[in-house]
C-alpha positions as CSV (number, residue, x, y, z in Angstrom):
1,M,-26.3,-25.0,12.9
2,K,-26.4,-21.5,14.3
3,K,-28.5,-22.6,17.4
4,K,-26.0,-25.4,17.9
5,V,-23.2,-23.0,18.0
6,I,-24.8,-20.7,20.3
7,A,-25.8,-23.6,22.7
8,L,-22.2,-24.9,22.7
9,V,-20.8,-21.4,23.4
10,T,-23.3,-20.9,26.2
11,K,-22.2,-24.2,27.8
12,I,-18.5,-23.3,27.6
13,L,-19.2,-19.9,29.1
14,L,-21.1,-21.4,32.0
15,V,-18.3,-23.9,32.7
16,C,-15.7,-21.0,32.6
17,L,-17.8,-19.0,34.9
18,T,-18.0,-21.9,37.4
19,L,-14.4,-22.4,37.4
20,G,-13.8,-18.6,37.9
21,L,-12.0,-18.3,34.5
22,I,-14.0,-15.4,33.4
23,S,-15.0,-12.4,35.5
24,S,-18.6,-11.9,35.9
25,F,-17.9,-8.1,36.1
26,V,-17.1,-7.7,32.4
27,L,-17.9,-10.7,30.1
28,E,-17.9,-10.2,26.3
29,F,-17.9,-12.7,23.6
30,R,-18.8,-12.6,20.0
31,V,-19.9,-15.4,17.6
32,K,-20.6,-14.5,14.1
33,G,-21.9,-11.0,15.1
34,I,-23.7,-12.1,18.1
35,E,-22.6,-10.1,21.2
36,L,-23.0,-11.5,24.7
37,T,-22.4,-9.0,27.6
38,D,-22.8,-9.1,31.4
39,Q,-21.9,-5.7,32.6
40,K,-23.2,-4.2,35.8
41,E,-25.7,-1.6,35.3
42,N,-24.3,0.2,38.3
43,L,-20.8,0.3,36.8
44,V,-20.1,4.0,37.6
45,E,-21.0,3.5,41.2
46,E,-18.8,0.4,41.4
47,I,-15.9,2.4,39.8
48,L,-16.4,5.2,42.5
49,K,-16.7,2.9,45.4
50,N,-13.3,1.5,44.4
51,K,-11.9,4.8,45.6
52,P,-13.5,5.4,49.0
53,D,-10.8,7.8,50.1
54,V,-11.8,10.0,47.1
55,F,-15.4,9.6,46.6
56,G,-16.6,8.2,50.0
57,N,-18.0,11.4,51.5
58,I,-19.9,12.2,48.4
59,L,-21.2,8.7,47.8
60,K,-22.6,8.7,51.5
61,E,-24.7,11.8,50.6
62,P,-25.3,11.9,46.9
63,D,-28.6,13.8,47.3
64,K,-26.9,16.6,49.2
65,Y,-24.4,17.0,46.2
66,E,-27.1,16.4,43.5
67,V,-24.6,14.1,41.6
68,Q,-25.6,12.7,38.3
69,I,-23.1,10.9,35.9
70,L,-23.7,9.4,32.5
71,Y,-20.8,7.4,31.0
72,T,-21.0,6.1,27.6
73,Q,-18.5,3.5,26.1
74,I,-17.6,3.5,22.5
75,D,-16.7,0.4,20.7
76,R,-15.8,0.3,16.9
77,D,-16.3,-2.7,14.5
78,S,-13.9,-3.7,11.7
79,N,-15.3,-0.9,9.5
80,N,-14.5,1.6,12.4
81,K,-18.3,2.1,12.9
82,P,-18.9,3.0,16.5
83,S,-21.4,1.5,18.9
84,F,-22.3,2.9,22.3
85,K,-23.4,1.6,25.7
86,S,-24.3,3.8,28.5
87,F,-24.2,3.6,32.2
88,K,-25.8,6.0,34.6
89,Y,-25.4,7.1,38.2
90,R,-28.5,8.9,39.6
91,V,-29.4,10.3,36.1
92,D,-32.9,11.7,36.4
93,K,-34.5,14.3,34.1
94,D,-36.9,15.3,37.0
95,K,-34.1,16.3,39.2
96,Y,-33.3,19.8,38.5
97,F,-29.9,21.3,38.4
98,Y,-28.9,24.6,36.9
99,P,-27.0,23.9,33.7
100,A,-25.1,27.3,33.6
101,S,-22.9,27.5,30.4
102,S,-23.3,23.9,29.5
103,V,-26.4,24.9,27.5
104,K,-24.2,27.0,25.1
105,L,-23.2,24.0,23.0
106,S,-26.8,23.7,21.7
107,A,-26.9,27.5,20.7
108,C,-23.7,27.0,18.7
109,A,-25.2,24.1,16.7
110,L,-28.5,25.8,16.3
111,A,-27.0,29.1,15.1
112,L,-24.9,27.3,12.4
113,E,-28.0,25.4,11.3
114,K,-30.1,28.6,11.1
115,L,-27.3,30.2,8.9
116,N,-27.4,27.1,6.6
117,N,-31.2,27.5,6.3
118,L,-30.8,31.1,5.4
119,S,-27.8,30.5,3.1
120,I,-25.6,32.9,5.1
121,D,-21.9,32.2,5.7
122,K,-20.9,32.1,9.3
123,N,-18.3,34.7,8.8
124,T,-20.7,37.3,7.4
125,P,-20.6,40.6,9.3
126,L,-23.7,41.6,11.2
127,I,-25.1,44.6,13.2
128,I,-27.1,44.0,16.4
129,E,-29.4,46.7,17.0
130,K,-31.6,47.7,20.0
131,G,-35.3,47.3,20.1
132,R,-35.9,47.8,23.8
133,E,-34.2,49.6,26.7
134,S,-32.9,46.4,28.2
135,Q,-31.0,45.5,25.0
136,S,-27.7,46.6,23.7
137,T,-26.2,47.2,20.5
138,V,-23.1,45.9,18.7
139,D,-21.4,47.1,15.4
140,K,-17.8,46.4,16.1
141,D,-16.0,43.5,17.7
142,S,-12.3,44.1,18.8
143,T,-11.9,40.3,19.4
144,S,-12.7,39.3,15.8
145,E,-10.0,39.2,13.1
146,S,-12.1,41.4,10.9
147,K,-13.0,43.6,13.9
148,L,-16.6,43.0,13.0
149,P,-19.3,40.9,14.8
150,T,-19.8,37.5,13.2
151,I,-21.6,34.3,14.3
152,A,-18.4,32.3,13.8
153,N,-16.5,34.6,16.2
154,Y,-19.2,34.4,18.8
155,I,-19.2,30.6,18.6
156,K,-15.4,30.5,18.8
157,K,-15.5,32.7,22.1
158,V,-18.3,30.6,23.6
159,L,-16.5,27.3,23.1
160,V,-12.9,28.3,23.9
161,A,-13.6,30.6,26.8
162,S,-17.2,30.0,27.7
163,D,-17.9,33.7,26.7
164,N,-21.4,34.9,28.1
165,D,-21.8,37.8,25.7
166,G,-21.2,35.4,22.8
167,F,-24.0,33.1,23.9
168,D,-26.3,36.0,24.5
169,R,-25.8,37.1,20.9
170,L,-26.4,33.6,19.6
171,Y,-29.5,33.5,21.7
172,E,-30.7,36.8,20.2
173,F,-30.0,35.5,16.7
174,L,-32.1,32.5,17.4
175,G,-34.8,34.0,19.4
176,Q,-36.5,32.1,22.3
177,E,-39.3,30.5,20.5
178,Y,-37.1,29.2,17.6
179,Y,-34.3,28.0,20.1
180,N,-36.6,26.0,22.2
181,E,-39.1,24.6,19.7
182,T,-36.5,23.6,17.1
183,L,-34.7,21.5,19.8
184,W,-38.0,20.0,20.9
185,K,-38.9,19.0,17.3
186,K,-35.6,17.2,17.1
187,G,-36.4,15.2,20.1
188,Y,-34.5,17.0,22.8
189,K,-37.6,17.3,25.0
190,D,-36.1,17.8,28.5
191,V,-34.8,21.2,27.6
192,L,-36.0,24.8,28.4
193,I,-33.9,27.9,27.5
194,L,-35.6,31.0,29.0
195,H,-32.8,33.6,29.4
196,R,-29.5,35.1,28.5
197,L,-26.5,34.5,30.7
198,G,-24.5,37.8,30.5
199,N,-27.2,40.4,30.2
200,S,-29.4,40.1,33.4
201,M,-33.0,40.6,32.3
202,N,-36.3,39.6,33.8
203,L,-38.4,36.7,32.4
204,E,-40.5,39.1,30.1
205,E,-37.6,41.0,28.6
206,N,-35.8,37.6,27.7
207,R,-38.8,36.9,25.5
208,Y,-37.6,39.8,23.3
209,T,-34.5,39.3,21.2
210,N,-32.7,42.1,19.3
211,P,-33.2,43.1,15.7
212,M,-30.1,42.5,13.7
213,K,-28.9,42.9,10.0
214,F,-26.3,40.6,8.1
215,Y,-24.5,42.6,5.3
216,N,-22.0,42.1,2.6
217,K,-20.1,45.4,2.0
218,D,-22.9,48.1,1.9
219,K,-25.7,45.6,1.0
220,V,-28.0,44.1,3.7
221,I,-28.5,40.4,2.9
222,Y,-30.7,39.5,5.7
223,N,-32.8,41.7,8.1
224,Q,-34.2,40.1,11.2
225,P,-36.7,42.2,13.1
226,M,-37.0,42.1,16.9
227,L,-38.5,38.8,17.8
228,Y,-40.9,38.2,20.6
229,N,-42.1,34.9,21.9
230,S,-45.8,35.3,22.5
231,K,-45.9,31.8,24.1
232,S,-45.4,31.5,27.8
233,Y,-43.1,28.5,28.6
234,K,-43.2,26.9,32.0
235,N,-40.9,24.3,33.5
236,N,-42.9,21.5,34.6
237,I,-40.4,19.9,36.9
238,T,-41.4,20.2,40.6
239,D,-38.0,19.9,41.8
240,T,-36.8,23.5,41.1
241,K,-36.7,25.0,44.7
242,K,-33.3,24.7,46.1
243,G,-31.4,25.4,49.3
244,K,-32.7,27.4,52.3
245,A,-32.1,31.1,51.1
246,Y,-30.6,33.2,48.5
247,K,-29.2,36.6,48.0
248,S,-30.9,39.1,45.7
249,G,-30.4,43.0,45.3
250,G,-27.8,42.9,48.2
251,R,-30.2,41.2,50.8
252,Y,-30.8,37.7,51.9
253,I,-34.3,36.0,51.3
254,N,-34.8,33.4,53.8
255,E,-36.6,30.8,51.5
256,P,-35.4,28.3,48.9
257,K,-34.4,29.7,45.6
258,D,-36.9,28.9,42.8
259,F,-35.3,28.0,39.6
260,S,-38.5,27.4,37.7
261,N,-37.9,30.4,35.5
262,S,-34.2,29.4,34.8
263,N,-32.6,27.4,32.0
264,Y,-33.0,23.6,32.2
265,F,-31.2,20.9,30.3
266,S,-31.1,17.2,31.4
267,I,-27.9,15.2,31.6
268,E,-29.1,12.9,28.8
269,C,-30.0,15.7,26.4
270,L,-26.6,17.5,27.1
271,Q,-24.9,14.3,25.9
272,E,-27.2,13.7,23.1
273,V,-26.4,17.1,21.6
274,L,-22.7,16.5,22.1
275,K,-23.1,13.1,20.3
276,A,-25.0,14.9,17.5
277,I,-21.8,17.1,16.8
278,V,-19.3,14.4,17.3
279,F,-21.2,11.3,16.0
280,P,-24.0,12.6,14.0
281,E,-24.4,9.3,12.0
282,A,-25.1,7.6,15.3
283,L,-28.4,9.5,15.9
284,T,-31.7,9.4,14.0
285,E,-31.9,12.0,11.2
286,E,-34.6,13.7,13.3
287,K,-32.1,14.5,16.1
288,R,-29.2,15.7,13.8
289,F,-28.5,19.3,13.0
290,N,-28.5,20.6,9.5
291,L,-24.8,21.2,9.1
292,K,-22.1,21.0,6.5
293,K,-18.9,19.1,7.0
294,E,-17.0,22.1,7.6
295,D,-19.5,23.2,10.4
296,Y,-18.9,20.0,12.4
297,E,-15.1,20.5,11.9
298,F,-15.4,24.1,13.0
299,L,-17.3,23.1,16.2
300,K,-15.0,20.3,17.0
301,K,-11.9,22.3,16.5
302,H,-13.1,25.1,19.0
303,M,-14.6,22.6,21.5
304,C,-11.2,20.9,21.7
305,M,-9.1,24.1,21.5
306,L,-7.2,25.2,24.7
307,P,-7.2,28.9,25.5
308,R,-3.5,29.1,24.8
309,E,-4.0,27.8,21.3
310,C,-6.5,30.6,20.4
311,N,-4.8,33.6,18.5
312,S,-7.8,35.7,18.1
313,P,-8.8,36.6,20.6
314,K,-5.8,35.7,22.8
315,Y,-6.6,34.3,26.3
316,S,-4.1,34.0,29.3
317,L,-6.1,31.0,30.8
318,K,-4.7,27.6,32.0
319,D,-5.6,24.5,30.1
320,S,-7.9,23.2,32.8
321,Y,-10.1,26.4,32.5
322,G,-12.7,24.6,30.4
323,K,-11.7,21.0,31.0
324,Y,-13.1,19.8,34.3
325,F,-12.8,16.1,33.7
326,I,-9.4,14.7,34.4
327,F,-7.7,18.1,34.5
328,G,-9.9,20.5,36.3
329,D,-7.9,20.3,39.5
330,S,-4.5,20.6,37.8
331,N,-2.3,23.5,36.8
332,D,-0.4,21.3,34.2
333,K,-0.6,21.4,30.6
334,I,-2.9,18.8,29.0
335,P,-0.8,16.2,27.0
336,E,-1.0,16.5,23.2
337,N,-2.3,12.9,22.8
338,I,-5.4,13.6,24.9
339,K,-8.2,15.5,23.1
340,I,-11.4,16.8,25.0
341,Y,-14.3,17.9,23.0
342,N,-16.6,19.5,25.6
343,K,-18.6,22.3,27.2
344,I,-18.5,23.1,30.8
345,G,-20.9,25.0,33.2
346,C,-20.3,26.7,36.4
347,A,-22.8,28.8,38.4
348,Y,-24.8,28.8,41.7
349,G,-22.4,26.1,43.1
350,Y,-23.2,23.8,40.3
351,L,-20.3,22.4,38.1
352,I,-21.1,20.5,34.8
353,D,-18.9,18.9,32.2
354,N,-20.2,17.4,28.9
355,A,-17.3,15.8,27.2
356,Y,-16.1,13.4,24.4
357,I,-12.6,12.3,25.6
358,V,-10.1,10.9,23.3
359,D,-6.4,9.4,24.0
360,E,-5.1,9.0,20.4
361,T,-2.1,6.9,21.4
362,K,-4.1,4.3,23.6
363,G,-7.1,4.1,21.4
364,I,-9.4,5.3,24.3
365,E,-12.5,7.2,23.5
366,F,-15.7,7.7,25.7
367,L,-18.4,10.2,26.4
368,L,-18.8,11.5,30.0
369,T,-21.4,14.0,31.2
370,G,-21.8,14.9,35.0
371,V,-22.9,17.4,37.5
372,I,-22.2,18.1,41.2
373,C,-23.5,21.0,43.4
374,S,-20.9,22.3,46.0
375,N,-22.9,24.7,48.1
376,K,-22.4,23.7,51.7
377,N,-24.4,26.6,53.3
378,K,-27.4,26.0,50.9
379,I,-27.5,29.7,50.2
380,F,-27.6,30.7,46.5
381,N,-26.0,33.8,45.0
382,D,-23.8,34.6,48.0
383,G,-20.5,33.7,46.2
384,K,-19.6,31.0,48.8
385,Y,-19.3,27.8,47.0
386,E,-16.8,24.9,47.4
387,Y,-15.8,24.7,43.7
388,Y,-12.2,24.1,44.3
389,T,-12.4,22.0,47.4
390,V,-15.3,19.7,46.6
391,G,-16.7,20.0,43.1
392,M,-13.8,20.4,40.8
393,P,-11.7,17.6,42.6
394,F,-14.7,15.4,42.3
395,L,-15.2,15.8,38.5
396,S,-11.5,15.6,38.0
397,S,-11.3,12.4,39.8
398,V,-14.4,10.9,38.0
399,G,-12.7,11.7,34.7
400,R,-9.5,10.1,35.8
401,E,-11.2,6.9,37.2
402,I,-13.2,6.4,34.1
403,Y,-10.2,6.9,32.0
404,K,-8.2,4.3,34.0
405,Y,-11.2,1.9,33.6
406,E,-11.0,2.4,29.8
407,E,-7.4,1.7,29.8
408,S,-8.1,-1.8,31.3
409,R,-11.4,-2.4,29.4
410,K,-11.4,-5.1,26.7
411,K,-12.8,-3.8,23.6
412,A,-14.3,-5.9,20.8
């Protein structure tokens, strides 16, 4: 009986297609749990090509701009269980881009997991000590409500304002070896974290991380000595030499900049980490983080929080500061019905956004991760990048066009 139903449905669909009654661009039909789809694998490119006045120049030279985009549709069944379908444009784990601050989301999740493994609350005060000349100490934090350093406050500053020092302190709490190998064990293979972002150190110094103590009143409840990663990690990607020159120590070096000793995070791994926080049940247990319900809520609250909504610390930053997709090129306030749970990156001409975007009034939700390099003169570290004339307008427009597509997309 089931085979007869499927055969009948297939005949009906073929007749409809022949008559032009059903578009071949998006065809979706369900029979007793069977889903038939015919969606173009190059959907993202098709969406961009529909706006040649906006994307034409970049689509002509995508290699020049190092564009990668990963768009994931979300559909829900009658039990509200989500399912995912991804579409890629030039996504390639072997095409290196500098991930900048987009790596910070992984540090936030891992820091909370490590605290849980140690049975330490995220609001527990800590003292960060100095084990080497290159390191710095912290025993007070004026941006924290308690005026004391805590992992919770570092995470908040990282997610709301992309604070570099906050990331560095999470990196020091994790240690280089633990940070990388925990992610690799979880299945995030296309990742390599080699250095801090705020405190500039050489490769060797970044293998050392500060000693620190967590305490309750006068009692030390956890003492972490200075950690050293005795393993020498190497980026095996061959595509790490970029541009034609770079600036270092005030002088120009007339050769490509080598990013082989820089952080690395593939587009797909960025989105998988985001999904592990927003949709943990959608991933295998191996890829999930050991987080409590309140940890997930804490992360999502601050991923979505706009700078003006943060009371401690207070920020005088526009809404678009950390929201590149849809709103990055705007000075307007983001409407209350649109929530963006994301982490951006910006450095060396690279702009990255990794976002879960929701419109609560229209029932729209999707995942979107993308990168573009806006470095016309191909010289790195000279401060001359086209962030606001090329990169930001591109990512904002990509977000808007995907959103418009979602508005018209038929959902199951």
